[in-house]
PyMOL commands that place a pseudoatom at each C-alpha (Angstrom):
pseudoatom trace, name=CA, resn=MET, resi=1, chain=A, elem=C, hetatm=0, pos=[4.630, -45.598, 68.525]
pseudoatom trace, name=CA, resn=THR, resi=2, chain=A, elem=C, hetatm=0, pos=[4.943, -44.166, 65.033]
pseudoatom trace, name=CA, resn=PRO, resi=3, chain=A, elem=C, hetatm=0, pos=[1.584, -43.952, 63.215]
pseudoatom trace, name=CA, resn=TYR, resi=4, chain=A, elem=C, hetatm=0, pos=[1.086, -46.451, 60.387]
pseudoatom trace, name=CA, resn=PRO, resi=5, chain=A, elem=C, hetatm=0, pos=[0.929, -43.812, 57.596]
pseudoatom trace, name=CA, resn=ASP, resi=6, chain=A, elem=C, hetatm=0, pos=[4.325, -42.503, 58.728]
pseudoatom trace, name=CA, resn=GLN, resi=7, chain=A, elem=C, hetatm=0, pos=[5.766, -46.036, 58.834]
pseudoatom trace, name=CA, resn=LEU, resi=8, chain=A, elem=C, hetatm=0, pos=[4.421, -46.720, 55.340]
pseudoatom trace, name=CA, resn=ALA, resi=9, chain=A, elem=C, hetatm=0, pos=[5.894, -43.445, 54.044]
pseudoatom trace, name=CA, resn=GLU, resi=10, chain=A, elem=C, hetatm=0, pos=[9.271, -44.380, 55.520]
pseudoatom trace, name=CA, resn=LEU, resi=11, chain=A, elem=C, hetatm=0, pos=[9.135, -47.837, 53.914]
pseudoatom trace, name=CA, resn=THR, resi=12, chain=A, elem=C, hetatm=0, pos=[8.116, -46.347, 50.568]
pseudoatom trace, name=CA, resn=ALA, resi=13, chain=A, elem=C, hetatm=0, pos=[11.001, -43.852, 50.724]
pseudoatom trace, name=CA, resn=SER, resi=14, chain=A, elem=C, hetatm=0, pos=[13.533, -46.633, 51.303]
pseudoatom trace, name=CA, resn=ASP, resi=15, chain=A, elem=C, hetatm=0, pos=[11.922, -49.263, 49.007]
pseudoatom trace, name=CA, resn=PRO, resi=16, chain=A, elem=C, hetatm=0, pos=[9.290, -47.774, 46.669]
pseudoatom trace, name=CA, resn=SER, resi=17, chain=A, elem=C, hetatm=0, pos=[8.264, -51.116, 45.162]
pseudoatom trace, name=CA, resn=LEU, resi=18, chain=A, elem=C, hetatm=0, pos=[7.709, -52.821, 48.513]
pseudoatom trace, name=CA, resn=GLY, resi=19, chain=A, elem=C, hetatm=0, pos=[6.020, -49.723, 49.906]
pseudoatom trace, name=CA, resn=ALA, resi=20, chain=A, elem=C, hetatm=0, pos=[3.548, -49.736, 47.008]
pseudoatom trace, name=CA, resn=GLU, resi=21, chain=A, elem=C, hetatm=0, pos=[2.779, -53.427, 47.565]
pseudoatom trace, name=CA, resn=VAL, resi=22, chain=A, elem=C, hetatm=0, pos=[2.346, -53.074, 51.333]
pseudoatom trace, name=CA, resn=GLY, resi=23, chain=A, elem=C, hetatm=0, pos=[0.274, -49.911, 50.894]
pseudoatom trace, name=CA, resn=ARG, resi=24, chain=A, elem=C, hetatm=0, pos=[-2.410, -51.930, 49.093]
pseudoatom trace, name=CA, resn=LEU, resi=25, chain=A, elem=C, hetatm=0, pos=[-2.768, -54.419, 51.968]
pseudoatom trace, name=CA, resn=ARG, resi=26, chain=A, elem=C, hetatm=0, pos=[-5.781, -53.661, 54.170]
pseudoatom trace, name=CA, resn=ASN, resi=27, chain=A, elem=C, hetatm=0, pos=[-6.181, -56.671, 56.446]
pseudoatom trace, name=CA, resn=LEU, resi=28, chain=A, elem=C, hetatm=0, pos=[-4.768, -60.034, 57.485]
pseudoatom trace, name=CA, resn=GLU, resi=29, chain=A, elem=C, hetatm=0, pos=[-6.545, -61.783, 54.621]
pseudoatom trace, name=CA, resn=GLY, resi=30, chain=A, elem=C, hetatm=0, pos=[-4.882, -59.428, 52.149]
pseudoatom trace, name=CA, resn=ILE, resi=31, chain=A, elem=C, hetatm=0, pos=[-1.455, -60.119, 53.633]
pseudoatom trace, name=CA, resn=LEU, resi=32, chain=A, elem=C, hetatm=0, pos=[-2.005, -63.885, 53.446]
pseudoatom trace, name=CA, resn=LYS, resi=33, chain=A, elem=C, hetatm=0, pos=[-3.085, -63.662, 49.800]
pseudoatom trace, name=CA, resn=TRP, resi=34, chain=A, elem=C, hetatm=0, pos=[-0.187, -61.358, 48.892]
pseudoatom trace, name=CA, resn=ALA, resi=35, chain=A, elem=C, hetatm=0, pos=[2.593, -63.284, 50.653]
pseudoatom trace, name=CA, resn=PRO, resi=36, chain=A, elem=C, hetatm=0, pos=[3.013, -66.338, 48.364]
pseudoatom trace, name=CA, resn=GLY, resi=37, chain=A, elem=C, hetatm=0, pos=[3.186, -64.157, 45.256]
pseudoatom trace, name=CA, resn=ALA, resi=38, chain=A, elem=C, hetatm=0, pos=[5.856, -62.049, 46.954]
pseudoatom trace, name=CA, resn=GLY, resi=39, chain=A, elem=C, hetatm=0, pos=[7.963, -65.146, 47.630]
pseudoatom trace, name=CA, resn=VAL, resi=40, chain=A, elem=C, hetatm=0, pos=[7.045, -65.334, 51.310]
pseudoatom trace, name=CA, resn=SER, resi=41, chain=A, elem=C, hetatm=0, pos=[6.739, -68.830, 52.736]
pseudoatom trace, name=CA, resn=LEU, resi=42, chain=A, elem=C, hetatm=0, pos=[3.567, -69.100, 54.789]
pseudoatom trace, name=CA, resn=ALA, resi=43, chain=A, elem=C, hetatm=0, pos=[5.428, -71.540, 57.050]
pseudoatom trace, name=CA, resn=GLY, resi=44, chain=A, elem=C, hetatm=0, pos=[7.717, -68.680, 58.133]
pseudoatom trace, name=CA, resn=LEU, resi=45, chain=A, elem=C, hetatm=0, pos=[4.943, -66.357, 59.318]
pseudoatom trace, name=CA, resn=ASP, resi=46, chain=A, elem=C, hetatm=0, pos=[4.796, -65.709, 63.041]
pseudoatom trace, name=CA, resn=LEU, resi=47, chain=A, elem=C, hetatm=0, pos=[2.165, -64.221, 65.324]
pseudoatom trace, name=CA, resn=VAL, resi=48, chain=A, elem=C, hetatm=0, pos=[3.438, -62.852, 68.633]
pseudoatom trace, name=CA, resn=GLN, resi=49, chain=A, elem=C, hetatm=0, pos=[0.942, -61.927, 71.334]
pseudoatom trace, name=CA, resn=GLN, resi=50, chain=A, elem=C, hetatm=0, pos=[1.571, -58.512, 72.905]
pseudoatom trace, name=CA, resn=ASP, resi=51, chain=A, elem=C, hetatm=0, pos=[-1.412, -58.389, 75.260]
pseudoatom trace, name=CA, resn=GLU, resi=52, chain=A, elem=C, hetatm=0, pos=[-4.889, -59.864, 75.391]
pseudoatom trace, name=CA, resn=TYR, resi=53, chain=A, elem=C, hetatm=0, pos=[-6.075, -57.853, 72.357]
pseudoatom trace, name=CA, resn=SER, resi=54, chain=A, elem=C, hetatm=0, pos=[-3.043, -57.168, 70.197]
pseudoatom trace, name=CA, resn=TYR, resi=55, chain=A, elem=C, hetatm=0, pos=[-0.493, -59.178, 68.260]
pseudoatom trace, name=CA, resn=ASP, resi=56, chain=A, elem=C, hetatm=0, pos=[2.491, -58.551, 66.029]
pseudoatom trace, name=CA, resn=PHE, resi=57, chain=A, elem=C, hetatm=0, pos=[2.186, -60.419, 62.738]
pseudoatom trace, name=CA, resn=LEU, resi=58, chain=A, elem=C, hetatm=0, pos=[5.717, -61.018, 61.445]
pseudoatom trace, name=CA, resn=VAL, resi=59, chain=A, elem=C, hetatm=0, pos=[6.354, -61.659, 57.765]
pseudoatom trace, name=CA, resn=PRO, resi=60, chain=A, elem=C, hetatm=0, pos=[9.839, -62.811, 56.661]
pseudoatom trace, name=CA, resn=LEU, resi=61, chain=A, elem=C, hetatm=0, pos=[10.736, -61.382, 53.259]
pseudoatom trace, name=CA, resn=PRO, resi=62, chain=A, elem=C, hetatm=0, pos=[12.891, -63.425, 50.849]
pseudoatom trace, name=CA, resn=ASP, resi=63, chain=A, elem=C, hetatm=0, pos=[15.767, -60.915, 51.190]
pseudoatom trace, name=CA, resn=ALA, resi=64, chain=A, elem=C, hetatm=0, pos=[16.108, -61.576, 54.969]
pseudoatom trace, name=CA, resn=ARG, resi=65, chain=A, elem=C, hetatm=0, pos=[14.158, -58.461, 56.025]
pseudoatom trace, name=CA, resn=TRP, resi=66, chain=A, elem=C, hetatm=0, pos=[10.978, -58.693, 58.075]
pseudoatom trace, name=CA, resn=LEU, resi=67, chain=A, elem=C, hetatm=0, pos=[7.692, -56.829, 57.942]
pseudoatom trace, name=CA, resn=ALA, resi=68, chain=A, elem=C, hetatm=0, pos=[5.799, -56.419, 61.199]
pseudoatom trace, name=CA, resn=PHE, resi=69, chain=A, elem=C, hetatm=0, pos=[2.087, -55.668, 61.229]
pseudoatom trace, name=CA, resn=ALA, resi=70, chain=A, elem=C, hetatm=0, pos=[0.125, -54.747, 64.341]
pseudoatom trace, name=CA, resn=VAL, resi=71, chain=A, elem=C, hetatm=0, pos=[-3.055, -56.833, 64.599]
pseudoatom trace, name=CA, resn=THR, resi=72, chain=A, elem=C, hetatm=0, pos=[-5.902, -56.152, 66.999]
for i in range(1, 72): cmd.bond("trace and resi %d" % i, "trace and resi %d" % (i + 1))
show_as sticks, trace
zoom trace
């Protein structure tokens, strides 16, 4: 698995504005507060269990891309 700082650097290289926004997010609460202002419908969020301790938190962006955050 690619480390988060490397993933963030890759996102920032391809979309500097989105990378800057995502780089400020530190936790699930931050993502939930940020999403509506970014045009993300909270109804579209998805949480997928990976094992007993970890989840993927999926955020659908308005331009049909998705962000995936690992949550433990």
